[in-house]
N, C-alpha and C positions, 0 to 999 in steps of 0.2 A: 895626654897628660901621662908622666911614665911614674914608676912606683920605685921604691926601693924591696928588695925582696931581704931575707934574714941576712944575706950574706952582703948586704950594702950595695947591690949590682943592679943597676935600672932595667926594669923591664918594663912592656906594653902590654897594656891588655888585648886581649885578643875577642874582636868582636865579630858575630857572623851577621850579615843583613839576609834575609830570605825575600827574594823579590826585588827585581830590577826595574820595577816603575817610579813613577815619581815620588812616593815616599820610600821606596828601597834606596835611590841614586841618592836623595839629599841626606837620609839618615848615613849612608855610608861617607858622604864628604865630611859632614858634621864631626863623626865620630874620627874619622882620618886624621880630620885638621886639631883634633883636640890630641893628636898623638898614640891612638889604638891601632893595631895590626889588626885591617879589616879587611873580610873576605865578602864579596856578594855574590849571593847564588841566584843565576836567573834561570831557568827553565827552556827558555827561548832563545833560539839564536844570537839574537840581539836586544839591549835593552829599550824600553820604552816603549814596546809596541802600541799598549793603548795610549799611553800622552800623546803618540806620533798622530791619533786620528781624532783627540778630543776637539771640539769645536770645530766639526767640519774638517778637520787639518788645519786649524788657525790657531789653536789652543789658546782659551781664556783663562789665561794663569792665575790671576787673582782679580781682587776688587778694589779699588781706591777707594777704601770707607775708615771710618774709624772701627777700633773694635768695638765699641758700643751698637755701631751701627750692623758689625760684620755679626754680631750674638742673636740680632733680632733675624737675620736671615739663615738661621739656625734652628728648627723645628726640634731636631732631638740633642738633649743633654748639650744645651748651650752654654752652661756655667762651667763644665768640665774642661770646656776650650780657653777659658780665661786667662790660666796661667801660658799656657802654649803661644795663646795670639800676643802676649805681652812680651812673651821672648822672644819669639819671630813673628813680626807682625807682614800686612802687607805691603806696606813699606818696604822692609825688610826683604820681600821677596822681588820688588822690583829693583831694589840695589843690587841683590847677588845676581839676578840675572845681565843686568846694564853693566857690574862689574866682570862678568862673562862673555862681554861683546854684543851681547842681542840688545837692540833698544827695543823699549816698550811703547805703546801709545793706551791713551786712554778712551773710551768710546761710548755709547749711550746706554745711561746705567753703571757707569764708573767701571764696566767691564774692562779691563788691560789685556792687551794684545803684545806679539812681536810686530813690531812695525812691518817684518817683512811678510808678516799673515802667513808664517809657517810654523805650523808645529814642530816641523824637523828641525827647526834652530833652537828651540827647547831642550829637547831631545840631547841633540849634540852637545848642548853648553854643560850638559848634567852628566852625561857620560864621558867628558873629554875631562871633566874637573875633575870625576872619579881616576880617570887615571893619572891626571897629574898631580892626585894627593897619594897613590900610589895604593888605590884599591886594588886587591886581587878577585878578579872575576873569574866565578865557576860556570861555564853552562851546562848544569846538571839540575835536575830535579831533586829538590829534600825532601825525602821519605818521613822523617820522625826526627822528633827532638829526642836529646838523651837527658831525661831530668831524674834524678835522685836526691834523697835526704833535702828535698825542699828547695834544690835549687839546678838549673839550667847545667848541662855540661858538655852539650855538644849536640852536633846534629849527625844523622847519616843520609848521605845523597847518595845514588847509586849502589855500589855495594862498599864504599867507603864509610868509614866514621870518623869524624873530625874532632877533634876537642877546639872546646871553645869557653872564654870567661862570661861572654853575656851572648844574647841570640836576641835580633829584633825582627820579629815578624811583619811582614810589609807586604803581604800577599794580596791585597785586595779583596775587593767583595765576588760576587758571583754572576755579575754581567758582563757582557762582552767576553765568553767564556772563550770563545776563539782566537783571543787574546793570551788566552794562559789563567785568567780570573776565574779559577773553576772552581773555589771555596777551600783550597788545602789551608789555609789559614784557621779556618774555623775547625777545622779537626785537629791542627796541633793545640789551640787552645783547650778543648775539649779534653783531650789526651792529657794536660797539664793541668786539668783538674779546674775550666774556666765554665763559665755561664756564657751560652751564645744565645741571645735574644734570636725573635722571631725574624728569619729571613724575608722581606719583601722586594718589587721593585721600586723605585722611585725615579723621577725623571724620566716617565716611560711614556711611549703611548697608548692611546685610549682605542678600546672596541666601543661600536656603537650598536644602536639599535637600528634596524629597518634597512633600506638600501639607498638612502640619501646620500650618505656620505660615499659610497660605493658608485653610485652615479658621476660625480664629481670627483672621482678619483685624478689623480694629478695636479688638480687645481690649486695652485700655492696663493692665498690673500695675504698682501702686506696692507699696513694701514687700516686693520680691522679691530674691534673689541670685542673680547672674550669675558662672560660671567658664567662663574659654575656656580649652582644653585641647587642647595637640596631642596627634593620634593616633600618632605615632611614638614619642616618648619620656615621654607621659601627664604632661608638665609643663605646669602652671597658668602661663600668662602674663598672665592678668588675671583679677580679681576684685574684684567691688565689690554693694554692696546699694543699691537705689534704683527707678529706673522703667524700664520698657522698652513695647514696644508691639509689637503683630503686623499685619503687612499683607500685601497680595497678593503681595509679592515675597521674605518673610522677615523680617526682623527692625528694630527703630530705637527710638529712643528714649535718652537722656541716656547711659545706662551703655553700649549698645550702642555708640553714634558713639564714647565714650573707648577701648571696647576693640578698634576698627578701627585706633587707633595703635599698638596692641601688638603687629598682626598684620603683619608686613614680606612673609610671603610665602604669602598667603591663594590664589593662584591655585592653587598646589598640592593646593587640596581637602583640607589634611592639618590641619584644625583643627574642633573640635565645642564648642559651647556647653550651657553644663549649668544650667538654670534650677532653682533652688531656689522653688518654689512657695511654701511655708510656713516660710520660715527664723526666724520665731522660737519655732518648736515643735522641737526636738529627735525622733529618732525613736521614742524611749521617748514622750515626749509626744502626739505625733501618732498613734502608733498607737492610744494611749488614746482619742483624739479620733474614728479612725476607728471603733473598738470602738463607742464611745456611739451614734455615726450610725446604725450596723449595726442596734444594736438598735434605736432608734428607727423605721429601717425594716424591719424584718425581713421582713415580710411583701412588701415590694415587688421588682419586678426592679430590680436592678444599678444600671441607667442613671439608675433614680429616686429613687438614694439619696446623691448626693453634691453636690446643690443647695445644701445648707449649708456645703459645706467649698470648693467650687470654682465659680469663674465659670461661668454657662451655656457660653459660647463654648468652654471649656478641658474637659468634661466628657467629650465624645464622643473626643476626640483622646486625652485621658489614657486613657480605658475601652481604647480600643484597642491603645495601648503597653503596658497590663497584661497584655493577652493573655486576660483576663477576658470570659466571653459575656457583652453586657450584658443579654439577657433571663434572665441566672440568678437566680434567690429570690437575695436578700440573706442567707438564711438556712442557704444551703449554699457560700457561700463559705468556702475553706479557709483556713486559716492560712497556707498557703504563697501563694493568691493577694492575701492582704490585705498579706503582705510587699511582692509584685511590687507590689502599687497604691502602696504606701508608698515605695518605692522610684523609681517614676516621680514622682511629686510632690516627692522631696525631690532630685528630678536628672532633671529633662526634657531629654531628650539630641537637641539637635538640629543636623544636620551644615551646617556653612558651605561655601558656594561661590565666592562671590568678592563682592566690593564695588560698590556700584551705580557708577553713571557719573561720573565727576568733577566734572562739573555739579552733581549732588546732595549733593557734599562741601561742609562746612564751611570746610573748609581745602586748600591744597594744598601735598603733601609734594611738598621738590627746589624748584629755583630758581637763581638767582646763585650762584656757588660761591662762598661765605665765603675761601675760602684767596686770592680775586683783591679782596677787600674788606676798607680800613685797620679793624678793632673799633674804634678810640677815635674813627673821624671817619665812617666809611661812607662815606668816598672810594675810587672805582675805585684799584686799585694799576698800570692798566692806561690809564686816560686821564685827566687833570688834570682837574678841576671836575666831574667826573659822580659822582653820590651815590645810593647804594641807601635804601629804609626798606620796614619790614611784608614783607610775606606774597612779593614777589617773589625775597627773599632766600631761601637753602636754609635754613631756619629754621621748625620747627613744635613744637607744644607738645600736650599734653592740653586737653581741656577746663577751663574752670574760670576763664574771664578772663585766662588767660596769653597767647593768639595775640592779642587786643589789647593787650596789656601790652606785648610783643612791638613791636606796632606802633610804639605809642607811644613807646617808649625809642629805638629806631632811629630815626625819624622825629627827634625832638628834638636828638638828636646831628648829625644829617645836617645838618637845618635851621639848627644853631648855626656847626657848621663850614663850611658852604656858605656862611654870611655873614662869616664873619671868617677864613677860607684867603684870600679873594681876596689877589691881590697886584696 
């Protein structure tokens, strides 16, 4: 949108976007579409580095759900998102990318992916749209904001000072620092007088106690059930059915990453994971299966009787936890011992110790306080012309495309507002 100056000449607001990731590119596109003169600063040589590796390179762009369902998947400050999600919803994201020539598909859990299964297609669509809309791209690191008299005046990048009418900070969090998300946005926000809440890893692998997981390192399980339980209260804080993996430090995989978002105080060591290795079989059916295998291998040692039931890497740890002598003949195993084996298989117990470092997290929990941002515009309540979008804000959600949608929704609002609020 253009504006008239005192001489009745039309001028365009000058908008800077810091960060060329999912939020940054979307903000730049929408600011430009509203008529702003947009400059996008990205310190990497190419745009969308982190976006290009999301979803194991497939890019879960959004979740095909209602706004109400969406907000139920946002544990931190969901109400702040209401206006943004209503302005640019999951359906709008789908329409945007398909209009850019990227067909999308919906998978289990209403997760939306490119039909091609290529995150690179999403990155290309956004970067091509930036260029199509006339966004100027500068590959340089912004080092500071120019703020004076309660308003943002520009940015410093390299040895150059640039003047702008509005600045949108889309620098991401502190996760995946190798892609450029090193926390610059938090530094800019603090320098401008903003509060930054405690920064913690979320959607992150978990370190476990003992060597059970290490001995199963590399074992990837599909179609298993996971429950995370507080030891002090016995309360289940998370449960799901799907995939997980054992590593040299503990556990990871889609279910584990989701579980981490439900554990606010893991450092107390107050949580256990319970893995049901055979969720398709209830206790009675599993017992019948075990008895059938025992009959088949009745003259063998116990350790050689579970090949049909369990993955090879899980056999020794399960036997150890059952307390049964691995060299005991199968035909000598008692009913009580069989019951203990069943208990372990239906509830492999793993003590959780702590999260892996924030650099291994998919997202950062914490960020610029939402109490200091206008939810209808994403503009700072403290500094005129300063906007925030994406992971730099104190917003985070569960896995399933919700975090990228937060980036897109807040970016659209910030981009449009920065372009039209200029006076």
